N, C-alpha and C positions, 0 to 999 in steps of 0.2 A: 503492499499501500504505502511505504513512501517513497518508495524505487517510482512512484508514477506520481506523485507531487513532486518531488526532484524533477522528473521529465516535464510535466509539464509546465512549471516553474519556467525550468530553463528554455520551456518552447514559448514564453510571454516575453522573458526577456526579449530571444532572438528577434522576436517580431517585431519588439519595440524597435530594440540598433536598427534592424532596415528599414523600418517608416524613419525613423529619428536620420538615416545615413539618406534619406531621398529629400529631407526639408532642412531647412537653418532649426540649429539648436536656438531652441529658446528657451533658455533658466528658468526665468520668472515670468510667462507672456502677461501677466496682470500690468504690469512694469511697461508693458511696450508704447512705446510713442504713438499718436494717434499718426502721424501723418507716416511714421514707419508700418505702421498696422495694417494701413490699404494695403502696402505694395505683397507684405506677406500675407496678408489674406488670399488675397490672387490665388498665391504659388500654393497654399491650404485646399484653397477652395477645388483649385487642378486636381490636387490631390484625393483629397476628400470621392470627387466625382469614379476615380478609378476604385477605390476602396468597395467594399459589399456592406450590407450596414450589417451593424451587432458583432462583428470581429474585435478584436483588442484596437489593431491600425488605427477602427474607421472612430471611436469612442474617442482616442487618442487625440488623431485630428479634430474633429468638432468639438472636445471639450479648448483644445489650444483654441481654435478659433471665437470661441465662447468667451475667454479670460482674453483676450487680443483686443476685443469689438465692445468691454467693459466700458469704456470709454465714452461711447454711443448712450448708451442706459443711465450712465450720470450726467451728463450733458443734457438730456432729454428729460429725469427727472427733479434736474435746478431746478427748470423751468416750470414746477409745481409744486414750487417750496412755498408758495404762498398758502397752499389750501392749510397746512396743521397739523396735516400728517408726518410721520417721522418720515425722514429723507430716504433711511435705511430701508423701511416700508417699499416706498417709491419706486425705489433700483431695485428689490426685489422683484416688486411687482413688471417693473419692464424687462428684466431679465428675462421676463416669460414671453415677450417679445421680442427681445433678439433671438430664444431658441427659435421658435418659429422662423421667424426669417432667416438664418441659416438651413434650417431642414429645407425652407424653399426657394432657396435662393437659386439660380443654374448662371453657373458659369457664361454659356454658352449666349445668354441675353447681352451680356456687350454693356449692362450697365452697371455703373459702381458700386457697391455693397452698401456704405454708408450710405449713399439716396436708396435703396432698397429698402431696406432698415429701420432707419427712423420712423416710416408711418406704421409699419409693425409692432414700433416699441412706445409710438406715442402713444396709439389705439388701443393699447395692453394697458396702460396709465388709467386715459381718457372710463375707459369700462372699468377699471375697477374705482373710480370719485364716481359712476356711475351707480353701481349696484351697491356701494357702501353710505353714502353721504349725503348728507341732508339737505333738501329741493332746493332751500337756501343756504346758505352760511349764516347761523349765528355764533354766538359769544358762545364761551365754553362754560358758563356759571352760571348760561341762561339755559343751556346742555340737562346742566345738573340739575337746573331747579323746574325741567320741564319730568323728570321721572319723579322727584319730592312732591311735585305738583298733581302727578295721578296718584302717589301712593293715599296725599293725605284728602283727596278727593272721595277715593273710594273707600277710608276710612270713616269722613264725615257722612257721607250717603248710607251707611251704614248704620252709621250711631243712631242720623237723624230722620232714617227713614223717605229725605228732601237731597235735591242737591242745593251744597252746602253755600254760603257767601264768600265773597270775599275778604269779608272780614273777619269772619268763621275760619277759611282757610289761612288768610297772614297770622292768627292769632297761632294754630297748632305749629305751621311752616315754622314763626318764628319770623319769617322778613314785612316788608311792611305791605301796604296793598298796594302800593304800583310796581312794586317788585314782585307781588301775584299774577297781574296783569301783566306785565312783560313775558311771564314766562307760560299764562296761557298764550300767548301770539307766538312766543317761537315754537308752541305743540303744533301752532298750523302751517309753519314751515319744513314740519320732518316727513311728512307726503305732501304730493304734489299728484292734482287732478291731472290725469291722462288727457292729451289732445283729443284719443277717439271719444272720450267720454261726451256720450248723446244729454242736450243738454234743449228745453221745451221749446218749442218754436212756434208761428203764429200757425191760424187756422189757414192761411192759402201757403205757407211754406216746409210746414208740418213740422218734422224732428231734425234737426241740424244738430252738429257734433262743435264741441268748440275750439278745434282751430278752425271752423268757419268765420267767426268773432275776431279773429287775431287779426294783425297784417299780417302783408307778404315778409316773409325773410332778405335781410338786410344781407348782401353777398360780403359787402363789406366787413361785416363783423367776422368774418374767419383771419381778416388781416389783421385783426388787432395785438394779436399774441405774437405774429410776425415780426410787426414795428418795434413793440415791446422788446423782443430778444433783438433788433438792428439797432437802437436807441446806443445800445453801448459802445458795440461797435462804431458807427460813425464817428459819433464823441469822440473814439480812437484815432481816428482820422487830421491828418494836417491841415493847417486854414484851407489851403490852396486847395485841398481832395474835397472839404464839402464845400467848397464852392460852386467847384466842380458838377457835382451831387446834384447841390440846391437849382443851381441853374437846368442842370441837365432832366430831371425829374419832380420840380417842382413849378420850376418856371416855365419850363418847356422847350427854350428855345432848343434851337439846331447846333450840331456842331461847330461847323461855320459860326455861328453867332459865336457861342462860347469863345472860339478860338478871337473870337476880335476882343473880349472884352479880359483874359490872361495873356495878351499874348502870345499867342504862338501857333503852329500851321493846325488846322482840322485833321489833319493824320496823326499830330500828335495829341489831338484831343481824344479824338478817338480812341488811340492805346491807352490814354489815363482812364477812359471809363472802361475799357475794359476788364484793366487790374485793378481796379478797386472794385468792381463789383466782384473779380473771382477775390478776393482779400475778404469780401464779404462774404457771400456763400462760405468761402473755409469757417470761417469762424460764426457761422452759424453750426455748420456740421460737425466742426472742430476747437469747443474754444478753446482758449488756449495759442491757438497757431497763428492768428492773426497776425 
């Protein structure tokens, strides 16, 4: 039995050596810089595509890809830090999205893995907040007061045989009446009505749904998060670069008009705009690189 175990261990070690021999040796994949991870990921995906799922080699390459690209998860998670949840929890959720992206990525598509993976990671994080968060964010003290309010209401209703008044609840909970009212309002934020919920209509139109009573979706709202992420990157540009971005995308001047204002050729303006946009794009995907 021991001989079989030794043989298996030897075979496993040989498989790992063969895999590592075909790929760069990475002692700690989690410490690979984002700009290096991009090129290394291509090599590991090429190798992963040749391996049989479930083998030791396959797991080694797949796990290395996960660890190398955790910076993408940390970047995406940092954009949700203001939600109040632990950053570590958000990173764990985002890692699920990263794993899904790795398992579904095809190197033959000629798409950068970072471009492919970020929507999976962000989507997983947003799904987490949608499934676990309050419908409207409220302070933690009110979230806790809501729980106490429910307990106090149940206790007094059972004791009095009727719905308790605000004053009676405030006395039992040792809170002011204003705080009890706030807790009641917070309770309304815990669940939201579905947009498909039926609402009564008039005799002519019949029954309608809540969504029919709301305004149309504003596509510009989807850009708010991107603008927020871009702000510090634009602030990091020098004065001339910020001026060029302002003239081109705010005042919507042509490259020739910009060239006249800053005293260079139109071709030079074109190169400057391309370089600035590339720098901002890299900064969005890989914080700390721009």
